[in-house]
C-alpha positions, 0 to 999 in steps of 0.5 A: 034578874040574871045571876051567876053562881060560882062553885068549888067543883064542877060537880057542884055546878052540875048539881045546881043546874039540875036543881034550877031545872026542878024549880023551873029556873032557866039556867046554863053552865058556862065558863066563869067570866074573868072578872069573877074567881072560881075554884073550878072554872065552871059557873051557872048563869041563871035567871029568876024573879024570885028573891034570892035572899030566901034561897038556901045555898049549898056548901058547894056554892062559892058566890052568887052575883047579879049581872047589872049594867054597871057590873056585878053585885055580890049577893052571897059569898063564902068567907073562909076563916083562917082558923 
């Protein structure tokens, strides 16, 4: 499956891409698609057959969506509190 992860900073995207490489996950940094929002404008598209529900996401990850034929399906999204 193909996913897109968005980040709060460009540094977070670069770090995530390096982590993917360590785990033998194909990944590429690219501009965030217009349909998705991001704090930094850089995302990482990655492909894996692993169950991403078991992934531990760093605090740098804003959201992770799966690319499907009908659009994006959100698998992880940080909810910001108003407190």
